C-alpha positions in Angstrom: 62.8 -45.2 -63.4 59.7 -46.5 -61.7 59.5 -50.2 -61.1 56.2 -51.9 -61.0 55.7 -55.0 -58.8 52.6 -57.0 -58.8 51.3 -58.0 -55.3 48.6 -60.6 -54.7 46.6 -59.7 -51.6 44.8 -62.5 -49.8 42.0 -62.0 -47.4 42.9 -62.2 -43.8 39.5 -63.1 -42.6 36.2 -64.2 -44.1 33.4 -62.8 -41.9 30.6 -63.8 -44.3 29.1 -66.4 -41.7 29.1 -63.7 -39.0 27.4 -61.0 -41.2 24.1 -62.7 -41.6 21.4 -60.1 -40.9 24.2 -57.4 -40.1 26.0 -54.7 -41.9 29.6 -53.7 -41.2 29.9 -50.3 -39.6 33.7 -50.1 -39.0 36.8 -52.2 -38.5 40.0 -51.4 -36.8 43.1 -52.9 -35.2 43.5 -52.7 -31.4 46.6 -52.2 -29.4 46.6 -56.0 -28.9 46.9 -56.6 -32.7 43.5 -58.1 -32.9 40.9 -56.9 -35.4 37.8 -55.3 -34.1 34.7 -55.2 -36.4 31.5 -53.4 -35.4 28.3 -54.5 -37.1 24.7 -53.4 -36.7 21.4 -55.0 -37.6 20.2 -52.0 -39.7 22.0 -48.8 -40.5 20.1 -45.9 -39.0 18.6 -43.2 -41.2 20.4 -40.0 -41.5 18.8 -36.7 -40.5 17.6 -35.0 -43.8 19.6 -37.7 -45.6 23.0 -36.2 -44.6 23.6 -35.8 -40.9 24.4 -38.8 -38.6 22.1 -38.9 -35.7 23.6 -39.7 -32.3 20.6 -41.4 -30.8 18.4 -43.6 -32.9 14.6 -43.8 -33.1 14.5 -47.6 -32.8 16.7 -49.9 -30.7 19.3 -51.8 -32.5 21.5 -54.8 -32.0 25.1 -54.4 -32.5 27.7 -57.2 -32.9 31.4 -56.9 -32.1 33.7 -59.4 -33.8 37.3 -59.7 -32.3 39.5 -61.7 -34.5 43.0 -62.8 -33.6 45.6 -65.0 -35.0 43.6 -68.2 -34.2 40.2 -67.1 -32.9 37.0 -65.1 -33.7 34.8 -64.1 -30.8 31.4 -62.6 -31.2 29.6 -60.2 -28.7 26.0 -59.1 -29.2 24.7 -55.8 -27.7 21.0 -55.7 -27.8 18.5 -52.8 -27.5 21.1 -50.1 -28.2 19.6 -46.7 -28.9 23.0 -44.9 -29.4 24.5 -44.7 -32.9 27.9 -46.3 -32.5 30.6 -45.9 -35.2 33.8 -47.2 -33.6 34.9 -50.0 -31.4 38.3 -50.5 -29.6 39.7 -52.7 -26.8 40.1 -50.9 -23.5 42.6 -52.2 -20.8 42.4 -55.9 -21.9 39.0 -56.6 -20.3 36.6 -54.0 -21.8 35.4 -52.6 -25.1 34.9 -48.9 -25.9 32.2 -48.2 -28.3 31.9 -44.6 -29.6 29.5 -42.6 -31.6 31.0 -40.0 -34.0 28.5 -37.4 -33.0 27.1 -36.0 -29.7 24.8 -33.2 -28.8 25.4 -30.4 -26.3 22.2 -28.9 -24.8 23.7 -26.8 -22.0 26.5 -26.9 -19.4 24.8 -29.6 -17.4 23.1 -31.6 -20.2 24.9 -33.3 -23.1 25.0 -36.8 -24.5 27.8 -39.2 -23.5 29.0 -40.8 -26.8 31.6 -43.2 -25.3 30.3 -46.4 -23.7 32.5 -48.9 -21.9 31.2 -52.5 -21.9 32.7 -55.5 -20.2 33.3 -58.6 -22.5 29.9 -59.9 -21.5 28.1 -56.9 -23.0 27.3 -55.2 -19.6 27.5 -51.4 -19.8 29.9 -50.2 -17.1 30.3 -46.5 -17.8 29.4 -43.7 -20.2 31.8 -40.9 -21.0 31.9 -37.7 -23.2 34.4 -38.1 -26.0 33.4 -35.0 -28.0 31.6 -34.3 -31.2 32.8 -34.9 -34.8 35.0 -38.0 -34.2 36.6 -39.3 -37.4 38.7 -42.1 -35.9 39.3 -43.8 -32.6 42.5 -45.6 -31.2 43.1 -46.7 -27.7 46.5 -47.4 -26.4 47.5 -50.3 -24.1 47.5 -48.0 -21.1 44.1 -46.6 -21.9 45.0 -43.3 -23.7 42.5 -42.3 -26.4 
């Protein structure tokens, strides 16, 4: 016998005041149990209407919201030309933004689709994560 139970789901966080002029790209939970929400000022066009581009024609502003039990912080990343799809905390003092796609031109030339930023929005390092990323999770020790 199947038993039906009604469950009322309440919103955890209202981000409407942070969305003004931005669109949500993705949301995830970090190893620190905080919620990480990636937003962009304008969703980039797709190539031929279907494929996601790795680099954008125009520079965009991204916003990273970090929400914990009793706080919401906001980080703006201006003049970004890479098409980010995911954000995760990295080693407590950095953020890893990643694009789902990257292009390989030859053995010595390829796009680096992982970008490590400090919590002030300064780009620290670029890394290659690979092509066709569907999801991203970083452990407390930095394992992807």
